[in-house]
N, C-alpha and C positions, 0 to 999 in steps of 0.2 A: 539635643545632639543624636544623631544616630549611635545606638550600641553598638553596633556592628561594627563601626570605623573604631569607639574608641578601644570593643577588644580586639580589633587587626591590630592597635597602639601599641597594645599590653604584651602584644603575642609578639610586638616586634623587640620588647628589651627582653622576651624569655630566659636569654642566655648573655647577660653582659660580660660572659668573656668571649665572647664570638665577634671579634671584629665588623663582623657582615651586618650584628643587630645597631653598632653606631649609627646606621642612618635610616633609624625613625623603621627599622623592618618592614610592613606592609604597605608605608605608605607612599606615594609617588607623584614626583616633584613635579611640576609643571611650570610653564612659562607667562605668568599672566600680563605679558604683551601681547600675545598673537590675537588675542581678542577679550572681551567681556567678558565672556563664558569662563575662559580659561582663568580669568581674575579669580571671577566670583565661584572657583573649584576651587583656587588656592586658597581662596578666603575660609574657604569651608574647613580646608583639610588644616589650617592655621588655628581654628576656636578647635578643632576637636584635641589638637594637641596640648595649647594651653589650658580646657576643662583637665585633662590626663596631670599636667602639672600640679594644679589646685587638688586633684584627689592625694597625688602625691604628698604636697604640703600636708596636707591633711591628716595621711597615713603617718605622717614623720610627726608631727603632735601629739597623736597617739602612742609611738612610738616610746617619745619622749616622758611621755607621761607613768607608761607599762615602768620604764627602765626604773622609777624612784620607785614604786609598788614593790620592784623585785628584791629580793631576800640573796637567794643561793647565788654565789658566783658561776654554776652553768648557766641561770636564767640571766640574769646581766653580759654573761657572754653573747649568749643569742640574741639577746634584743640588738644588742650591740653593732654585730652583726648585720640584722635585717636594715636597721637605720642606714649603716656607711654605706647597704647593699643601694638604698634606696635615694640616699642624697644624691649620690654620683650619679643615678639613673635620672633623678631631676633636674640637674646643670646640666644634662647632654642635653632633657629638651627646652631649657632654658639659652643653650647656647646656640639651638637646631630654631628656635621659633625667633629669637634674633637675628643670626640669619638668611632664614628666609624672609622677614620682614625686611631687614635690607634689598634682598633682592624685590622684592613688590615694589619697594619704594624708588625703586633704578626704572621698572620697569612703567611704573605708571607715569616718569618721564619721559620713555621713549613711547607709552600710547601714543595712538592718531583716535582721534573721534569729537566728537560735539560737545559743547560744554555741557548735557546730560549726563554723558560718561563720565567725562572729567569729575564731575559731582559724584557722581555715583562712586566712584573708586576713590574719591578723595573720602568721603564718610565712612565706606566702610572700612578701610584702612588706618583709620582714626578711632575708628570704634574699639579694631584688634587690637592697638597701641594702646590705648587706653586701657584694655582689661590686661593685657600681659603685665602692664605697671602696677596695676592694682594687684594681681597674683605677686609678685615681688615685693611687695609691699605687704602684702601678708604673710609671705613668708619672711619678712625679715621681723615680725612683730612677733610670729610664733617662735624663732631661734631668742630673741631676746629676751621672751618671758622665758623659756625652757630653760637659757642661762642661768637667769635671778634665780628658780626654782631649787639647779642643781646649787649654786652657792648658797642658800637656806638651809640647803639639807647635809651640808658639807658642816656647815656654819652650826648645826644643830648638833653633828654628831663629832664635831670640837670638843663643844662645850660639854659633852658626856662626860672626857674623860679629863677636862680640865676647865670648870668649871669658872674658875675664876679670870680664865684669858680676858682679856681687853680688846675692845672693836679695834685698833689699832694692831694686835698680834696677828687678831683671825685675818684681818686685809691682808696684809704681811703675806701670810702664808698662802690666802688664795688669790694673787694675788704674780706673786711669785714666780720666775720660770723652774726653781729648785723645789717649787713647794712641798711637792710628795717628801724632799728630805729634809725640809722645815715640820713639815706636819710629823714624818717619822720621830725625830727629833722630841719633837713635843712630847707624842703621846706617850713614846716610850719613857719618861721621864714621869711620867703620871703617877701614883699611888693607884689607879687601877691598870694596871699594864694587859692581865689578863681582856678585860673587854678594849683597850686601847689596839692589844691587834686586828680584833675584829674589826675591829672601827674603819685602824689601818687601809686592809685588804679594800673596804670598798669606796675612802675618800679617794684611793690612788684611781680605781675606776672611774668615781666621777670625774676625778682632775683631770684625765685624758679626755671623758667626755665634753668638756668644758671647750679644753684646746680646738677639740672637734668643731663645738661650735662656733666658738670665736675664727675659725677660718671659712666656717661658710659664711660667716656674716662678711667679714671681709669680701668673698665671693659675690655675695650679694649685691653690694656696694660696687663692684664692679659693675654685675652685671648692669644695674640700675643706673651707672652712671653713663656707660655706653645707649642704656637705651635714651637719657635724655639728653643724650648728646645726637641721636639720629632725633629726636622730635622736634630740637636747635634744627637742624639741616633739613627736615620734612616742612618748618612752620615757613623757613627760606624760601623754600622750591612752591610752595601755597602761595606766600605774596608773591612771587615771581609771575604763576602763573596766574593770579588773580590780576596782575597788572595787566597780563598781555591778554587776559579775556576781555578787560576795561580798555584797553588799548583796541582790541578789535570792535568792542561796541561803538566806542568813537570814529572807528573810521567806517562803519558802519551805518552809525545816525551821520553823517558826514556824507555820505553815499548817498543816501535815500535824501537827504536834501538839498544833492546836489542834482539827482535825480528828480524829485517833486517840478524843482526850477527849469531844469531840460520839458519838461513836460509842460510846465506853462508859459514855456520859450515857445515850446511845439504848437502846443494851442493858438497863442497869439502869434503864429506865424502862418497858423492855416487860416485864422479871421482875414488877415489882411490881405490874402490873396484870395480870396473867397470876396472881399470889397473889391482890389484889385479887378477880377473877371468880372462882377454885377455891375461896375464903371465901368470897363469898357464895352461891358455888355449894352447899357445900355445907351453907351457913347454910338456904337455902330447903330443901331433902332434910330436914333436922332438924327444920323446924319443919311440911313436910307430913307426916314419919312422924310425929310429936307428935300431929297433929291427928288423923291418922286412927287410931292405936292409941290416943287417947282416943275415939272419937265411933264404934269399933268394940266397944272394952271396954263404953261403956255400952249 
């Protein structure tokens, strides 16, 4: 991938508050239906956006790890803001990739060209689909693992102030919509109230982070489902193209077969014509000789 292109993509998201930047900044959309070159240019640009998507996911994973190691409220808030901004940017990238893949699928249906160009378009498009789907899956793994670590951290914090808490009690506190209130009640009733207040602040922050992660997981599931639908539709289109190409090949085979038969008939016809020509020529020579010798004899 070109480093300059990726830098340009990143520059397009320098200010997420500016609506203009929501159109992927420096990326210029092309109509992949015009020519194979335009299609390949679109492939390159979408590959760059997918690469940026993957880089963002790795950065989000790092931020999740960093916030678990943070202790001060300022650090937690700062990292949380960075994460929120990066998650928003990443989903913008994901939706942009999805829409551009849809456009490429439509362009492939309208594109004209021989079987070779059709195969090139198909292979490139399928490779993009697989790469993006794999990136979504990786993001899902990152979010699920982060949610698990957040919950484990909250459970450990809870047990600090309430060591005798049962698994069911902890699950109820972590899973309940009003988990913060339940957590606060349990911690304030603990004999270790001084530690409980500090733990409560962190737990409240972690609980909010888990809700955000769960929202991201739901959004990723939606994006993944839309991509699976697009892949299914594309497979049906490819099957239809294959059928058309097979029909074209069959028609070509029949046409060649008929052409071969026509050639055979033409060759046979020429042979017959030559035979008739020779026959009449011999007949004429015979008649001339008969007449000549007859007259000469007389």
